[in-house]
N, C-alpha and C positions, 0 to 999 in steps of 0.2 A: 717284591721279592728280590729282584736284581738290585734295587736301591740299597737294601739292607746289607748287602755283602760288598758294596763298593767302598773304597777308601773315602774318608771324610773330604779330602781335597777334591774328589770328583763329585761327591754328593751335592756340593753347593751349586753345581751347574745343572743338576737334574730337573729342577723345576722349569726353567725356560725350555729345556729340551723336551720335557714331557708335554707341555702345552702346545709346543710347535708340532710335535708328532701327532697329538690328538687332532689338531686342526687339519693337518695335511692328510692324514689317513681318512678322517671323516669325509673331507672334500673328495678325495680320490675314489673311495669306495662308493660314495653316493653317486658320483658322476658315472661310474662304471656299472653299478648294480641296480640303480633305481628302476630300470625298465623291467626287472624281474619281480618287483613288488606287486602285491595285489592291487587291483584297481578300485577306485571309489565309485559307488553307484549313484552318488548324489543324494541329498537329503531334502525331502519335500517340506519338512517343518522348519528348515533353517533359511534365513535370508540369503538369496543367491546360492542356495545349496546345490542346485542343478548344475551350476558352473563348475563344480568340482568333479562331476561325473567323468570317469575315464582317467583321472589323474592317479598316479601311483600313491598309495597310502601305506602306512606302516613303516615309514623311513626311520622311525625310532629304533628299529632293530639294528640299524647300521651304526648310528652315533652312540647308542647305549653300549653295544658290544665293543666299540672302539674305546669308550670311556673305561669299561671294565678291564680290558686288556692292558691299556696304557697305565692305569692306576695300579694294577697288580704288579706290573713289571718295573715301573719307573718312579712311583711315589713311595714315601715312607709307609711301611706296611706292618700291621700286627693282626693278630687273629680276629679281633673285633671288626676291623676294617674289611677283612676278607669275608666275613659273614654278611656285612652290608653289601658288598659287591654281589654276592650270590642272591641276596634278596632283591636288589635293584634289577638284576638280570631276570629274576623270577617275575617281577612286576611287568617288565618289558615283554616277557614271553607270553604271559596271560593276555596282555593287550594285543600282541601281534596275532595270536591265534584268533582273537575276536575280529581283528582287522581282516584276516584271511578267510574267515568263515563266510559261507554263502548266505546264511541268515545270521544277523547280529545276535550275540548272546543276550539272554534276558537280564534285566536290571538286578534281579535277586541273585543270580549266579555271580555276576560281576561284583556285586556288593559283598557277597560271602567270601569271594576270593580276596578282595581288598581287606576284609576283616581278618582273614587268616594271615595275610602278609603283615598287617598292623600288629597282630598278636606276636608273631615271630620276631618282628623288629623290636618290639618293646621288650621281649624276653632277652634278646641279645644286649640291648642297651642296659637293662637292669643288672645283668650278670657282670657287666664291665664298668659300671658307673654308680656313683652315689645318687641319692634322690634329693640333694640340696638344690634349690631353685633360686636363681637370682631374678630380681625384678628387672634388672638391666639399667635402672636409673637410680642414682644416689647411693650406689653400693649396697642396697638392701638385699638381704638373702634370708631364706628360711628353709627349714627341713620339712619335706613333705612325706607323710607315711607312704610306704612302698605301694600299698594297695591303691591309694588315691592317685599316686603318680602313674601307676600302671593303667588305670582307667583313663586318666587324662591323656596319656601318651597314645593309647589306642585310638581315642577320639581324634586327637591331633593328626595322626598319621592317616587315618581313614578320610578325614576331611581334606587334607592336603592332596591326597591322590585324586579325589573326586572333583575338587574345585579346579585343579590344574587341568584335568581332563575336560571339564565343561567349558573352560575358557578357550579351548582349542577349536575356534570356529572361524577365525579370520586369519588370512595369510600373515604370518610373522608375529601374531599377537601373543600366543602362549609362550613361545620361545623367548621373545623380547622381555616380557614381564618376568619370566623365570630367571633370566640372566640378571635383571636388576635386583630381584629378590635375593639371589645367591650372592651377588656382589655385596649387598648390604650385610647379609649374614656373615660373609667372609670378613668384612671389616669388624663386625662385632666379635667374632671368634678371635681375631687378632688382638683385640683389647682384653676380653674377659674369658675366652673359651680355650679349647684345646687346639693350640696352634698347629700341631702336626696334621690336623685334618684339612688345613688350608689348601695344600696341593690337590687333594681330592676335589675340592670345589672348583679350583681353577681349571683342572682337566675337564670337568663336566661343562663348565662355561664355554671353553674353547671348542669342545665338540658340538655344542649347540650353535655357537657362532658359525661354524662351518656349515651346519645344516641350514641356517638362515640364508646363506648365499643362494640356495635353491628354493627356499620357501618365501622369499621376499615377494611382495605384490608386483606382478602377477606370478603366483607360484607355479612350479612345475611338479611339485610333489607335496605330500603332507606327512607329518610325523605319526598321525594316528594314535590310537590308544597305546601302541607300543612305546611311543615316546612320552606322551603326556602323563601316563600313569607312573612310569619309572621316574620321570622328573619330579612329580608330586611327592613320591616316596623319598627321593633324595633330598628335596627341600626340607621335609620333616626331619630326616636324620640330621641334616646340617644344623637346624635350629635346636635340636636336642643337644648336639655337641657344643653349642654355644653356652650351654648352662642356663640360658634364659628363654625357655620355650614359650613364655607368654608374649615375647616379642614377635612371635609368628604373626599375630594379628596385624600390627602396623607394617611389618616388612613385606607382607603378602596381601595387604588390604585390597588391592585392585583385583587380584586373582580371587580372593574370597567373595567380594561383592559381585564380580562378573559371573563367576561360576557357581557361587554358593546360594545366591538368592533363588535361583531356579530350583535347587535341591530342596530348600526350605518350602518354597511355594508348592512343589509337588507333594512333599511329605505331608504338609498340613491339609491339603485337599484330599489326598488319597486315604489317609488314616484318621484324620479328625474332621473331615468335611468342612474345613475352614478355608475360605477364599481370601487371599490377600493379593495386593499388587495387581488388581484386575486390569488396569489400563497400562501396565508396564510389561513389555516383552522381556523374557529371559531366555538365554543369557543377556546381560546388559549390552553386549556388543551388537546384538540384533536390534535392541531398542534404539541405540544411537544411529545405527545405519538406516533402519526402516522409518523411524518416526522423526528423528532429528536430521536425517539426510547427510550424515557424515560419510565420507568415502572410507574405504578400507584403510588407506594411508592415514587419514585423519584420526580414525579410531585407534590405530596402533600408536601413533605419535602422542596423542593426547592422553591415552591411558598410561603410556610409558612415562610421560612427563609427570603425571600425578604421582605414580609410584616412585619415581626417582626423587622428587621433592620430599616425599614422606620418608623414603629410605635414608636420604642424606641427613635429614633432621634426627631420625632415630640413631643413626651412627654417631653423630656429634654429641648426642645426649647420653649415649651408653657409657656406663661405668661399672 
């Protein structure tokens, strides 16, 4: 809002100012307020889950609110972006309420809320954008019927929210992978998408970077559902704004495999009585730590390296 009324001579300085403000505010508020966050109870089913007992969780409420405030004030703003800010804040709030609840919310309730957010986000996107889809490679594009695009968009958003959430199980992993994914999407948008959305991405990245200062191994707090669900939604919005939503698969492939295989495994077993990956623990970060004896640091670095190599390749090929 403030950005839009400033003279052009000042607007050119707002991007570096906004990312610096996002980083400083996130770091300052996290340092001062993390003791008031709900405490994690530890998870019996996760590798080293008990080590998290007593740590503050739900830190996503801090860096997501900073992102929303800084973006609203200091980034190029239009009505569409304002609705996205509200939806990201909504995803954060549903996650934080679950983080703060004495008993975790049921899977069906959380899935239904994610579906509602996906439907609303898709409606906002369709009201403000065409349904032309670029493949991202070779300059190939095609028009997708609005009803087909709507279904695919809802699936994309729901999946992105949930795989990002499921990947949040190792100090620094979900945040680091999300940053790499968002940086790749930012590069793609700079080439073929809506460039005015780039400041939104950078502000989110620097808010997450400040959070990682506290979440690096050994962490003193965790983002919780408040952070992971909101980041997952934002990643989906960003890839939609690139105009090449199919590129979500390569630019977020590690998040998809790490968090998504468990979702597929549970779905097939629960609803179709089909057992797959019997000898593989999910999420995959539990497999590599428990079975392959990777340390938390090795897990984060190696997963990040894989995603960075794939992301750079996608960026260089994008047209």
